[in-house]
C-alpha positions in Angstrom: -12.9 15.1 0.7 -14.3 17.2 -2.3 -15.0 20.6 -1.7 -19.1 19.8 -2.3 -18.9 17.0 0.8 -17.4 19.7 3.3 -19.1 21.7 5.7 -19.5 26.0 4.9 -17.5 25.8 7.8 -14.7 23.4 6.2 -14.9 25.8 3.2 -14.4 29.1 4.0 -11.4 27.7 6.1 -10.0 26.7 3.2 -10.8 29.4 1.2 -8.5 31.2 4.0 -6.0 29.3 3.0 -5.4 29.3 -0.4 -5.1 33.3 -0.3 -2.8 34.0 2.6 -0.8 30.9 0.6 -1.2 32.6 -2.3 -0.1 36.5 -0.6 2.5 34.7 0.2 4.0 33.8 -2.7 3.1 37.5 -4.1 5.4 39.2 -1.1 8.4 36.3 -2.2 8.0 37.2 -6.4 8.0 41.4 -4.9 10.9 40.4 -3.0 12.2 38.3 -4.7 12.3 40.8 -8.0 13.3 43.3 -5.5 16.8 41.7 -5.1 17.4 42.2 -8.5 19.5 45.1 -10.4 17.7 47.5 -13.4 16.9 46.4 -16.3 17.8 49.0 -19.7 14.3 49.2 -20.1 13.4 50.4 -16.1 16.6 52.6 -15.7 14.9 54.1 -19.8 11.5 54.6 -18.3 13.1 55.7 -15.4 14.4 58.3 -16.5 11.4 59.9 -19.2 10.5 63.6 -18.7 8.4 66.2 -20.3 10.9 66.7 -22.2 10.8 63.6 -23.9 9.7 63.6 -27.8 7.1 60.7 -27.3 5.6 62.5 -24.6 2.9 65.9 -25.3 1.8 68.5 -23.5 -1.5 69.4 -23.7 -3.0 72.5 -21.7 -6.0 72.6 -19.4 -8.2 74.8 -18.5 -6.8 75.7 -14.3 -9.8 74.6 -11.9 -9.4 78.2 -10.9 -10.6 79.6 -14.4 -13.4 77.0 -14.9 -14.4 78.4 -11.2 -13.9 82.0 -12.1 -16.4 81.8 -15.1 -18.6 79.5 -13.9 -19.1 82.5 -11.4 -19.4 85.0 -14.3 -21.3 83.0 -15.9 -24.2 82.7 -13.4 -23.4 86.0 -12.0 -24.6 87.1 -15.7 -27.9 85.0 -15.3 -28.8 86.5 -12.2 -28.4 90.0 -13.2 -30.5 89.0 -16.5 -33.3 87.7 -13.0 -32.6 84.3 -14.8 -32.6 81.2 -13.1 -29.5 78.3 -14.6 -27.4 76.0 -14.2 -23.2 76.3 -14.9 -21.1 73.9 -16.1 -18.0 74.1 -17.3 -16.0 70.5 -18.9 -12.3 70.1 -19.8 -11.0 69.2 -22.8 -12.4 65.5 -22.4 -16.0 66.6 -21.6 -15.3 65.9 -17.1 -17.0 67.7 -15.2 -14.9 71.0 -13.3 -17.3 72.9 -11.6 -20.6 72.4 -11.7 -23.5 75.4 -9.9 -26.5 75.1 -10.2 -28.4 79.1 -9.1 -30.5 79.2 -7.1 -34.3 78.5 -8.6 -33.1 76.2 -11.7 -35.6 73.4 -13.2 -34.0 70.2 -12.5 -33.1 69.7 -16.0 -30.2 72.1 -16.2 -27.7 70.1 -15.4 -28.0 67.4 -17.4 -29.0 70.1 -20.6 -26.1 72.2 -19.7 -23.6 69.0 -18.9 -23.8 68.3 -22.2 -24.4 71.9 -24.2 -20.5 72.2 -23.2 -18.8 68.9 -24.5 -21.1 69.2 -27.1 -19.5 73.0 -27.9 -15.7 71.8 -26.6 -15.2 68.5 -28.9 -16.5 70.5 -31.9 -14.7 73.6 -31.2 -17.7 76.1 -31.8 -20.2 77.5 -29.7 -23.8 75.1 -30.0 -26.3 77.2 -31.6 -23.6 77.4 -34.2 -23.4 73.6 -34.3 -27.8 72.9 -34.5 -27.7 74.6 -37.1 -25.3 72.7 -38.6 -27.7 69.7 -37.2 -29.9 70.3 -39.6 -28.1 69.2 -42.3 -26.3 66.8 -40.9 -29.1 65.7 -37.9 -27.4 62.2 -37.1 -24.6 64.2 -35.4 -27.9 64.0 -32.3 -27.6 60.3 -31.9 -24.1 61.3 -30.6 -24.0 60.5 -26.8 -23.9 62.5 -24.5 -24.5 65.6 -26.4 -26.6 68.8 -26.9 -27.7 70.5 -30.1 -29.1 73.4 -28.1 -27.8 77.0 -28.1 -25.9 78.0 -24.8 -23.0 76.2 -25.2 -19.4 78.8 -25.6 -15.6 76.5 -25.8 -12.8 78.0 -24.4 -9.7 77.6 -26.3 -6.5 78.7 -25.8 -3.9 78.8 -29.6 -7.6 78.2 -31.3 -7.5 74.8 -30.1 -10.9 74.6 -27.7 -10.0 73.6 -23.1 -12.6 73.7 -21.9 -16.4 74.4 -22.6 -19.1 76.2 -21.1 -22.5 75.5 -20.7 -26.2 76.8 -19.1 -29.1 75.9 -19.0 -33.2 78.0 -17.4 -32.7 80.7 -19.6 -36.2 81.1 -21.2 -33.9 80.9 -24.5 -30.8 79.7 -25.3 -29.4 83.0 -27.1 -29.5 84.1 -23.6 -27.8 81.0 -22.4 -25.8 81.4 -25.2 -24.9 85.1 -24.0 -24.4 84.0 -20.4 -22.1 81.2 -21.3 -20.2 84.5 -23.7 -20.0 86.4 -19.7 -18.0 83.7 -18.6 -15.1 82.7 -21.2 -14.7 86.5 -21.7 -13.7 86.8 -17.8 -10.6 84.0 -17.7 -10.5 85.6 -20.9 -10.3 82.4 -23.3 
């Protein structure tokens, strides 16, 4: 009998049997390989560690520091009477902390995140980058970037390890001033 001529119930039973057989084959293979002695390549890989010359160690902003920076940024904005959102991203542009202040606009979380990403990507404030973008307008086409003032990089030994972006104040200059307060709070 072909699969086309089988009833729905028959196809379900046949599928379940196929899955069960595949599972038994997999378990058998794993069990058989577990009994095999360790090969030299596996032993070498197991002994690799961070001191290995083939491994890079990069500085990472801790979540505690990212939170401290975001809170200092938001506090500076609140003291100035501004309703903003603060984003702190890591070196890869992954959001570590996002604080949307009371009264901040609905567009501000995305704008703050994109400003933070832009700042860390080029290791420069977004106000400086906005000036550069006038000479190289194609920069604005890079995904997830925003070339408006309000983003600042966080550095360790001169290298960017995070970015702080702020959005929501009446001017990008104010946004960037608040972002710099966050950088200063963690000494970055």
